[in-house]
C-alpha positions in Angstrom: 0.0 0.0 0.0 2.8 2.4 0.8 4.4 2.4 -2.7 1.0 2.8 -4.5 0.1 5.8 -2.5 3.4 7.4 -3.3 2.7 7.0 -7.0 -0.8 8.6 -6.9 0.3 11.8 -5.2 2.4 13.0 -8.1 -0.3 12.1 -10.6 -3.0 14.0 -8.7 -0.7 17.0 -8.5 -0.2 17.0 -12.2 -3.9 16.7 -12.9 -4.7 19.6 -10.5 -2.1 21.8 -12.1 -3.6 21.1 -15.6 -7.1 22.0 -14.4 -5.8 25.3 -12.9 -4.0 26.1 -16.2 -7.2 25.5 -18.2 -9.2 27.6 -15.7 -6.8 30.5 -16.0 -6.9 30.3 -19.8 -10.7 30.4 -19.7 -10.7 33.4 -17.4 -8.2 35.2 -19.6 -10.4 34.6 -22.7 -13.5 35.9 -20.9 -11.6 39.0 -19.7 -10.4 39.6 -23.3 -13.9 39.4 -24.7 -15.1 41.7 -21.9 -12.4 44.2 -22.7 -13.3 44.1 -26.5 -17.0 44.7 -25.6 -16.0 47.6 -23.3 -13.9 49.1 -26.1 -16.7 48.6 -28.6 -19.2 50.3 -26.3 -16.8 53.1 -25.7 -16.4 53.7 -29.5 -20.1 53.6 -30.1 -20.8 55.9 -27.2 -18.2 58.4 -28.5 -19.8 58.2 -32.0 -23.3 58.7 -30.6 -22.2 61.6 -28.5 -20.6 63.2 -31.6 -23.8 62.6 -33.7 -26.0 64.0 -30.9 -23.8 67.1 -30.7 -24.0 67.6 -34.5 -27.8 67.1 -34.4 -28.1 69.6 -31.6 -26.1 72.2 -33.6 -28.2 71.5 -36.7 -31.5 71.9 -34.7 -30.2 75.1 -33.2 -29.3 76.4 -36.7 -32.8 75.5 -38.1 -34.5 77.1 -35.1 -32.5 80.3 -35.7 -33.4 80.2 -39.5 -37.0 79.6 -38.7 -37.0 82.5 -36.3 -35.6 84.7 -39.0 -38.1 83.5 -41.6 -41.0 84.0 -39.1 -39.8 87.6 -38.5 -39.6 88.1 -42.3 -43.1 86.7 -42.8 -44.5 88.9 -40.1 -42.9 91.9 -41.7 -44.4 90.8 -45.1 -47.8 90.3 -43.6 -47.7 93.7 -42.1 -46.7 95.2 -45.4 -49.4 93.2 -47.2 -52.0 94.4 -44.7 -50.9 98.0 -45.5 -51.2 97.3 -49.3 -54.6 95.7 -48.9 -55.8 98.6 -46.9 -54.6 101.0 -49.6 -56.1 98.8 -52.3 -59.5 98.8 -50.5 -59.4 102.6 -50.4 -58.5 102.8 -54.1 -61.4 100.3 -55.0 -63.8 102.5 -52.9 -62.6 105.5 -54.9 -63.0 103.8 -58.2 -66.5 102.6 -57.3 -67.4 106.2 -56.5 -66.0 107.3 -59.9 -67.5 104.6 -62.1 -71.2 104.7 -62.8 -73.4 101.7 -61.9 -73.6 99.0 -64.6 -76.4 99.8 -67.0 -79.6 97.8 -66.9 -79.5 95.0 -69.5 -83.1 93.9 -69.3 -85.0 93.9 -72.5 -87.0 97.1 -73.1 -89.7 96.1 -75.7 -90.5 99.7 -76.6 -86.9 100.6 -77.1 -86.3 97.5 -79.2 -89.3 98.3 -81.5 -88.0 101.8 -81.9 -84.5 100.5 -82.8 -85.9 98.0 -85.3 -88.0 100.7 -87.0 -85.1 103.2 -87.2 -82.7 100.5 -88.6 -85.3 99.4 -91.2 -85.7 103.0 -92.4 -81.9 103.2 -93.2 -81.8 99.7 -94.7 -79.8 99.3 -97.9 -79.1 103.0 -98.1 -75.9 104.2 -99.8 -72.9 104.1 -97.4 -70.7 107.1 -97.0 -67.1 105.9 -96.3 -65.3 107.2 -93.2 -61.8 106.4 -94.5 -59.9 106.3 -97.8 -59.3 102.6 -97.5 -59.6 101.1 -101.0 -57.9 97.7 -100.5 -59.2 94.2 -101.0 -57.8 90.8 -100.5 -55.9 89.4 -103.4 -54.7 86.1 -101.8 -53.5 84.4 -98.7 -49.8 85.2 -98.6 -48.8 82.9 -95.7 -50.2 80.6 -93.1 -48.9 79.9 -89.6 -50.3 77.2 -87.3 -49.6 78.4 -83.7 -50.8 75.5 -81.6 -53.8 73.4 -80.6 -55.7 74.8 -77.6 -59.0 74.1 -76.0 -62.2 73.0 -77.7 -62.9 72.3 -81.3 -64.8 75.7 -81.5 -63.6 78.9 -80.1 -62.1 82.3 -80.8 -58.7 84.0 -80.3 -57.8 87.5 -81.2 -56.0 90.7 -80.3 -57.4 94.2 -79.9 -58.4 95.2 -83.4 -58.0 98.9 -82.8 -55.2 99.1 -80.2 -51.5 98.5 -79.9 -51.7 95.9 -77.1 -49.8 92.6 -77.5 -52.3 90.8 -75.4 -54.0 87.6 -76.7 -57.6 87.0 -75.8 -58.9 83.4 -75.9 -62.6 82.4 -75.8 -62.7 78.6 -75.4 -65.9 77.1 -76.5 -69.2 78.5 -77.7 -70.9 79.1 -74.3 -68.8 80.3 -71.3 -68.2 83.2 -69.1 -64.4 83.2 -68.6 -61.9 84.8 -71.0 -58.2 83.8 -71.0 -55.7 86.7 -71.4 -52.1 86.0 -72.4 -49.6 88.9 -72.1 -48.0 88.2 -75.5 -48.0 85.8 -78.4 -44.9 84.1 -77.0 -46.7 83.0 -73.8 -49.7 81.8 -75.7 -47.5 79.8 -78.1 -45.1 78.2 -75.7 -47.3 77.1 -72.9 -50.1 74.5 -73.4 -51.7 75.1 -70.1 -53.5 78.3 -69.0 -51.2 78.9 -66.0 -49.6 81.9 -67.8 -53.0 83.4 -68.6 -55.0 85.9 -66.6 -58.7 85.2 -66.3 -61.6 87.6 -66.8 -64.9 86.4 -65.5 -67.7 88.1 -67.4 -70.9 89.2 -65.6 -73.0 87.4 -68.3 -72.1 84.3 -70.3 -71.4 84.6 -74.0 -73.0 82.6 -76.8 -71.3 81.7 -80.1 -67.9 82.9 -81.4 -68.8 86.3 -82.8 -67.1 88.4 -80.2 -64.6 91.2 -80.7 -61.9 93.1 -78.8 -61.9 96.8 -80.0 -60.2 99.8 -78.4 -59.9 98.3 -74.9 -63.5 97.0 -74.9 -65.0 93.5 -75.3 -68.1 93.4 -77.5 -69.8 90.0 -76.9 -73.2 88.4 -77.5 -75.5 87.5 -74.7 -78.7 85.5 -75.2 -81.6 86.0 -72.8 -84.6 85.9 -75.0 -83.5 88.4 -77.6 -79.8 88.7 -78.4 -78.0 91.5 -76.7 -74.6 93.1 -77.5 -72.7 93.7 -74.3 -69.9 96.3 -74.2 -67.5 95.4 -71.5 -64.6 97.6 -70.3 -61.5 95.4 -70.0 -59.6 97.9 -67.8 -62.0 98.2 -64.9 -64.0 95.0 -65.6 -67.4 96.7 -65.8 -70.3 96.6 -68.3 -70.3 100.0 -70.0 -73.4 99.6 -72.2 -75.7 97.0 -73.7 -78.2 96.9 -76.5 -80.8 94.6 -77.8 -79.9 93.8 -81.4 -82.6 95.4 -83.6 -83.4 92.3 -85.7 -86.5 90.1 -85.4 -86.5 86.3 -85.3 -82.7 85.8 -85.7 -81.3 82.5 -86.9 -77.7 81.2 -87.1 -75.7 83.4 -89.5 -73.5 80.6 -90.9 -74.8 77.3 -92.1 -71.7 75.4 -90.9 -71.4 77.3 -87.6 -74.9 77.0 -86.0 -73.7 78.3 -82.7 -73.1 81.9 -84.0 -76.1 84.2 -84.3 -74.2 87.6 -84.5 -70.7 88.1 -85.7 -69.1 91.4 -84.5 -66.3 92.4 -86.9 -63.9 95.3 -87.2 -62.1 96.8 -90.2 -60.6 100.1 -91.2 -64.1 101.7 -91.2 -65.0 100.6 -87.6 -67.5 98.1 -86.2 -69.9 95.8 -88.1 -72.5 93.2 -87.2 -73.1 90.2 -89.4 -76.3 88.4 -88.8 -79.3 86.6 -90.4 -83.1 86.6 -89.8 -86.0 84.4 -90.8 -87.3 87.3 -93.0 -84.6 86.5 -95.4 -83.3 83.2 -94.1 -81.3 82.3 -97.2 -78.9 85.2 -97.2 -76.6 87.0 -94.7 -77.3 90.5 -93.5 -74.8 93.2 -92.6 -75.1 96.3 -90.3 -72.8 99.2 -89.4 -72.4 99.4 -85.6 -71.6 102.5 -83.5 -68.9 101.4 -81.1 -69.8 104.1 -78.6 -73.6 103.8 -78.3 -74.1 100.3 -79.9 -76.7 101.9 -82.2 -77.2 100.3 -85.6 -76.3 103.1 -88.1 -77.2 101.3 -91.3 -78.3 97.8 -92.5 -77.9 95.8 -95.7 -79.4 92.7 -97.3 -76.5 91.0 -99.0 -76.6 88.4 -101.8 -74.3 86.1 -99.8 -76.0 82.8 -99.0 -76.0 81.2 -95.5 -75.7 77.7 -96.8 -72.2 76.2 -96.5 -70.9 79.5 -94.9 -68.6 78.9 -92.0 -67.3 82.4 -91.2 -67.1 86.0 -92.4 -65.1 89.2 -91.9 -65.1 92.8 -93.2 -62.2 94.4 -95.0 -62.4 98.1 -96.1 -66.2 98.1 -95.9 -66.5 94.9 -97.9 -68.1 91.8 -96.4 -66.1 88.6 -97.2 -68.0 85.3 -96.5 -66.0 82.1 -96.2 -67.6 78.9 -97.5 -66.9 75.2 -97.3 -68.6 71.9 -97.4 -69.5 69.5 -94.6 -66.8 67.1 -95.8 -63.1 68.2 -95.3 -62.0 70.5 -98.1 -60.5 74.0 -98.7 -62.2 77.0 -97.3 -62.7 79.9 -99.8 -64.0 83.4 -100.0 -66.8 83.0 -102.5 -69.0 86.0 -101.8 -67.9 89.6 -101.4 -70.4 92.5 -100.7 -69.0 96.0 -100.8 -71.3 98.5 -99.1 -69.8 101.4 -101.0 -70.4 99.8 -104.4 -66.7 100.3 -105.4 -66.0 96.6 -105.8 -68.4 94.5 -107.9 -68.9 90.9 -106.7 -67.8 89.5 -110.0 -64.6 91.5 -109.9 -63.5 90.2 -106.5 -60.7 87.6 -106.2 -61.6 84.1 -105.3 -59.5 83.6 -102.2 -58.6 80.1 -101.1 -57.4 79.2 -97.6 -55.0 76.2 -97.2 -56.3 72.7 -96.4 -58.2 72.8 -93.2 -58.4 70.4 -90.2 -62.1 70.6 -89.7 -64.0 73.9 -90.0 -63.3 77.5 -89.1 -65.5 78.3 -86.1 -64.2 81.9 -86.1 -62.0 84.2 -88.3 -61.1 87.6 -87.0 -59.5 90.2 -89.3 -56.9 92.6 -87.8 -57.0 95.8 -89.9 -53.7 97.0 -88.4 -51.8 93.8 -89.1 -53.6 92.8 -92.3 -54.0 89.2 -91.1 -56.7 86.9 -89.8 -56.8 85.0 -86.5 -58.6 81.8 -87.2 -59.8 78.9 -85.0 -59.9 75.6 -87.0 -61.1 72.5 -85.2 -59.1 73.5 -82.0 -56.0 74.8 -84.0 -55.1 78.5 -83.7 -54.0 79.7 -87.1 -52.8 83.1 -88.5 -53.5 83.9 -92.2 -51.4 86.7 -93.6 -53.2 88.4 -96.5 -51.9 89.9 -99.8 -53.8 93.1 -100.5 -54.6 95.0 -103.7 -56.4 98.1 -104.7 -60.0 97.5 -105.6 -59.7 99.1 -108.9 -56.8 96.8 -109.8 -58.7 93.6 -109.1 
């Protein structure tokens, strides 16, 4: 027993030493992992501290900027309040200076008197106001600007002024006019965001309206047809008149939405219309732009059938005809109120191939060109002119 015991003691000592060594290695590994985690936590804490400090500085900068902007907005609001107050005073002053809008209700007695007076002067010889003796020889050029709005409408400039503004009447029944500052804005932008809007007190009917010397002359239908004179500067109705013609019918066979076409030329304002009394042909009247009185009336030989538009040049009515199938529009009937130009001596003027049908054609006497609306396309026709005696 003695020798065996002596042999076991060294073995136990060796085993115990090995276990201690393994335990120490385990402890060292755990301490190393703990140190790595502490170091990682320290790095993350430092990074988060830096980010929090940067975020705090950013928030402080934003608060400072917001405070400055709030102060600027407060200053602008105070300035706007001052301007609004001044504007209200100016509006009050304008309202005291401008007369109240005229009554546009139909006066039957006045209408009968206007009709009687107009009939007395019907087909009388016309005394020219100017020395204009030109007539259209041909279409010199055609320019398609764009396609805008409905298939039927009207676009034009002031026929008597120097304004560059473009006025657009979209459709055949509406109460809002689009106003573009120049041709460039109207051509480049497809939307109406570049256009001002004028809301009229009464809706229009047809496409026979006219801008003349700062006023809009448009047709209102409420029972009898009325010509409304609207001041574009102060947005008020200046005058109105019941058109002195009984039982009116559409003036153009291919444009059934237009009952009165207001036109302008070198001589002034004209009204183109038709009645059941002579339903086959178109009638013409000279219109006083100031009082809206009918100065003179004519029965023309120009038929309504297949007519799509008309305009006046130097006192001569030019009626544009077409067919219901796509074809070329043409001036096929000319009626000169002064008798200078015989119908058989007038040139047969053709317009280039159309898209659909001209719903409006507005002659500009200053530019010698026509603003046309053809199936939603806005077109400019530049005219070649000749003296009447040379045609």
